[in-house]
C-alpha positions in Angstrom: -16.4 23.0 10.8 -13.4 22.8 8.7 -11.1 25.8 8.2 -9.7 25.7 4.7 -6.0 26.2 4.0 -5.0 28.0 7.2 -1.3 27.4 7.9 -0.8 28.6 11.5 -2.2 28.2 15.0 -4.9 30.6 15.8 -4.1 33.4 18.2 -6.3 31.7 20.9 -3.5 29.1 21.2 -5.5 26.2 19.9 -3.3 23.9 17.9 -4.7 23.0 14.5 -4.6 19.6 12.7 -4.3 19.7 9.0 -6.1 17.1 7.1 -7.0 16.1 3.5 -10.7 15.5 2.9 -13.3 15.3 0.2 -17.0 16.1 0.1 -17.9 14.6 -3.2 -16.7 11.8 -5.4 -14.4 12.6 -8.4 -10.9 13.2 -9.6 -7.9 14.4 -7.6 -9.4 18.0 -7.7 -12.0 17.0 -5.1 -9.3 16.7 -2.5 -9.4 19.6 0.0 -7.0 21.0 2.6 -8.8 21.6 5.8 -7.9 22.4 9.5 -9.6 21.4 12.7 -8.6 21.7 16.3 -6.2 18.7 17.3 -8.3 15.7 18.2 -8.2 14.3 21.8 -7.6 10.5 21.9 -10.3 8.4 23.6 -10.0 5.3 25.7 -7.5 2.8 24.3 -6.2 5.3 21.7 -3.3 7.6 21.2 -2.6 10.7 19.2 0.2 10.3 16.7 2.1 13.3 15.1 2.3 12.0 11.6 5.7 12.1 9.9 4.6 10.4 6.7 1.6 8.8 5.1 1.5 6.2 2.3 -0.6 6.9 -0.9 -2.2 3.6 -2.1 -4.4 2.8 -5.1 -7.4 2.0 -2.7 -7.3 5.7 -1.7 -8.0 6.8 -5.3 -10.8 4.2 -5.6 -12.4 5.5 -2.4 -12.1 9.1 -3.7 -13.6 8.3 -7.0 -16.4 6.3 -5.6 -15.6 3.2 -7.4 -15.7 1.3 -4.1 -19.3 0.7 -2.9 -20.1 3.2 -0.2 -22.9 5.2 1.3 -23.6 8.8 -0.1 -21.3 11.4 1.4 -23.0 13.3 4.1 -20.0 14.8 5.9 -16.3 15.3 4.8 -14.4 12.0 4.3 -10.7 11.5 4.8 -8.2 9.2 3.3 -5.1 7.3 4.3 -4.6 3.8 5.6 -0.8 3.8 6.2 1.1 6.3 8.4 4.1 6.6 10.6 4.9 9.1 13.3 5.5 9.7 17.1 3.0 9.4 19.8 2.2 12.9 21.2 -0.6 12.0 23.6 -2.3 9.1 25.3 -5.9 8.5 25.9 -7.2 6.7 29.1 -6.3 3.1 29.7 -3.4 2.9 27.3 -0.8 0.5 28.5 2.5 -0.3 26.9 2.9 2.9 25.0 4.5 6.2 25.9 4.6 9.7 24.5 7.6 9.9 22.2 7.3 6.3 20.9 8.0 6.0 17.1 5.2 4.0 15.6 3.7 2.7 12.3 -0.1 2.7 11.9 -1.7 0.1 9.6 -5.5 0.3 8.8 -5.6 4.0 9.8 -8.6 6.1 9.4 -7.5 9.4 7.8 -3.7 9.0 7.6 -3.5 12.0 5.2 -3.2 14.3 8.3 -0.7 16.1 10.5 -2.1 14.4 13.6 -3.9 11.2 13.7 -5.9 9.3 16.4 -5.3 5.6 16.3 -6.3 2.6 18.5 -3.3 0.8 20.0 -4.3 -2.3 18.2 -3.3 -0.6 15.0 0.2 0.3 16.2 3.5 -1.4 15.4 6.7 -0.1 16.9 9.0 1.4 14.3 12.7 0.4 14.6 14.8 3.4 15.3 16.9 3.1 12.2 14.0 2.8 9.7 13.1 6.1 8.1 9.6 7.4 8.7 8.9 7.6 4.9 9.8 4.0 4.3 7.8 2.8 7.3 4.7 4.6 6.0 5.2 2.9 2.6 4.8 -0.6 4.0 1.4 -1.3 5.5 -0.9 -2.0 2.4 1.9 -3.1 0.1 3.8 -5.4 2.4 0.7 -6.7 4.0 -0.9 -7.6 0.7 2.3 -9.0 -0.7 2.8 -11.3 2.3 -0.8 -12.6 2.2 -0.5 -13.4 -1.5 2.9 -15.2 -1.3 1.5 -17.2 1.7 -1.7 -18.2 -0.1 -1.2 -18.3 -3.8 0.1 -21.8 -3.5 3.7 -21.5 -5.0 6.6 -23.2 -3.1 10.2 -23.7 -3.4 11.3 -24.2 -7.0 8.0 -23.0 -8.5 8.0 -20.2 -11.1 5.8 -17.2 -10.2 5.2 -14.6 -12.9 4.4 -11.2 -11.5 2.9 -8.6 -13.8 3.8 -4.9 -13.0 6.5 -6.1 -10.6 8.2 -2.7 -10.1 5.3 -1.2 -8.1 5.3 -1.3 -4.3 3.3 -4.5 -4.0 5.3 -6.2 -6.7 8.7 -5.3 -5.2 7.5 -6.7 -1.9 6.2 -9.9 -3.6 9.5 -10.5 -5.2 11.4 -10.3 -1.9 8.8 -12.5 0.1 8.7 -15.0 -2.7 12.5 -15.4 -3.0 12.7 -15.9 0.8 10.5 -19.1 0.2 12.8 -20.3 -2.7 10.3 -19.3 -5.4 11.6 -18.4 -8.8 10.2 -15.0 -9.7 9.7 -13.5 -13.2 8.7 -9.9 -13.0 7.3 -7.8 -15.9 8.0 -4.1 -16.1 8.6 -1.3 -18.6 12.1 -0.8 -20.0 13.1 1.8 -17.5 12.2 -0.3 -14.4 13.7 -3.6 -15.5 16.9 -2.9 -13.6 15.0 -2.6 -10.2 13.2 -5.9 -10.8 16.6 -7.5 -11.4 18.1 -5.9 -8.4 15.6 -7.5 -6.2 16.4 -11.0 -7.6 13.7 -11.5 -10.1 14.0 -12.4 -13.8 13.1 -9.2 -15.5 11.0 -9.2 -18.7 9.8 -6.2 -20.6 6.1 -6.2 -21.1 4.4 -5.3 -24.5 4.1 -7.2 -27.7 5.8 -10.5 -27.6 5.6 -10.9 -23.8 4.5 -14.5 -23.9 7.5 -15.4 -26.1 9.9 -13.5 -23.9 8.7 -15.2 -20.7 9.0 -18.7 -22.3 12.5 -18.0 -23.4 13.4 -16.6 -19.9 12.0 -19.7 -18.1 11.9 -22.7 -20.5 10.6 -24.9 -17.7 7.4 -22.9 -17.7 5.3 -20.8 -15.3 3.5 -22.4 -12.5 1.7 -19.4 -11.0 0.8 -15.8 -12.0 0.1 -12.7 -10.0 -1.6 -9.9 -11.9 -0.8 -6.5 -10.5 -1.5 -4.7 -13.8 -5.1 -5.4 -14.6 -4.7 -5.1 -18.3 -6.3 -7.3 -20.9 -2.9 -7.9 -22.3 -1.5 -9.1 -18.9 -4.6 -11.4 -18.3 -4.4 -12.9 -21.8 -0.6 -13.6 -21.4 -1.4 -15.2 -18.1 -4.0 -17.6 -19.6 -1.6 -18.6 -22.4 1.2 -19.3 -20.0 -0.8 -21.1 -17.1 -3.9 -23.1 -18.3 -4.9 -23.9 -14.7 -6.7 -20.6 -13.8 -6.7 -21.6 -10.1 -3.0 -20.8 -10.3 -3.6 -17.2 -11.4 -4.4 -14.4 -9.0 -5.1 -10.6 -9.1 -5.4 -7.6 -6.9 -6.7 -5.4 -9.7 -9.7 -7.0 -11.3 -11.3 -8.6 -8.4 -14.8 -7.9 -9.6 -14.3 -10.1 -12.5 -12.2 -12.8 -10.8 -15.0 -15.3 -10.2 -16.2 -14.8 -13.9 -12.6 -15.5 -15.1 -12.0 -18.4 -12.7 -9.0 -16.8 -11.0 -8.1 -15.9 -7.4 -8.5 -12.4 -6.0 -7.1 -10.5 -3.1 -7.9 -7.0 -2.0 -5.2 -4.4 -2.7 -6.1 -2.5 0.5 -8.7 -2.1 3.3 -11.5 -1.2 4.1 -12.5 -4.4 2.1 -13.7 -6.7 4.8 -10.9 -9.3 5.6 -11.0 -12.4 7.8 -9.1 -12.6 11.0 -6.6 -14.9 9.3 -6.1 -12.4 6.4 -5.6 -9.6 8.8 -3.1 -11.6 10.8 -1.1 -12.4 7.6 -1.1 -8.7 6.7 0.1 -7.7 10.1 2.8 -10.3 9.9 3.8 -9.0 6.5 4.3 -5.5 8.0 6.3 -6.8 10.9 8.5 -8.9 8.8 9.1 -6.1 6.3 9.9 -3.6 9.2 12.4 -6.1 10.7 13.9 -6.6 7.3 14.4 -2.9 6.8 16.0 -2.5 10.1 18.5 -5.3 9.4 19.0 -4.6 5.7 17.4 -7.8 4.3 14.3 -5.9 2.9 14.0 -2.9 0.7 11.3 -0.4 0.0 11.5 2.1 -2.8 10.1 5.6 -2.5 8.8 6.7 -5.9 8.1 10.3 -4.8 7.4 12.4 -1.8 4.8 15.3 -1.8 3.9 17.8 0.9 0.7 16.8 2.6 -1.1 19.8 1.2 -0.3 18.6 -2.3 -2.2 15.3 -2.0 -4.1 16.1 -5.2 -0.8 16.2 -7.1 0.2 13.0 -5.5 -3.0 11.3 -6.7 -2.5 12.6 -10.2 0.9 11.0 -10.2 -0.6 7.8 -8.9 -3.2 7.9 -11.7 -0.4 8.4 -14.4 0.8 4.8 -13.7 4.1 3.2 -14.2 5.4 4.1 -10.7 8.5 2.4 -9.4 7.8 2.1 -5.7 5.6 4.1 -3.3 4.4 7.7 -3.1 4.3 9.2 0.3 2.9 12.4 1.8 4.9 14.4 4.3 3.1 17.0 6.6 
């Protein structure tokens, strides 16, 4: 039984875990703060004291019920990305110790102060990488790495990225440039500088987009990645790249087959193949290593206390974010 909005350990000495949950589909207001006794990790699992949790668009889709799912019969939790410190080990856990700093990808219920995770979902966090940046990577870096690996663009090709200043877009720019791909990134006026800083050719979206892109890259565009999902972005993509097999999206996947374009999931729990999961795991590892040695960047758009998850989702809904929102217990 959940205990709503209680902020201290009971006098019995039982330590309580704070979680964000929902019992019905709807807007950010359906998110509830609840408390339960700390979970005990089972075989092959660990308990992680969460230091930060990433907020992803897939979280909002699950909360809204726009992702197919069964009726809600008990409280559901959110959060696929988290970082923290191992505080307890379950039976038969090898290679990990209490006190290890970790990143959790594909978590179940990362919006929490404590999180049980299987060791297969853990990646070691480099000591010099902040917890908030580590928690911002999983879905964004994993998705970006998979896209850059599979979209088909190679050295010298021009890749147009719509909504390039978001968390996935920023990661795509960096992974693509490492492969020698020329990146053109669209953004609103206030975010063009960030797109340029990461090494892309920044183009403001809006009326006249096609003409501005053509002026920026007279050689033409070879591939397009849609991270915006707007009709304007799709129409511009079709005008710039007639071969629709060279156009991909993570936003309008349901219409991808009808439009003749590629689609990738912007997050789990959409079922992925072993190869896709391996690519996403590799993306997280590459991004973490890059953060540690200064060759990769992640931008935090905003940090909210865990108990203000509803406000974080309202900010996510407002759009135009530059970087990633994280929750801090």
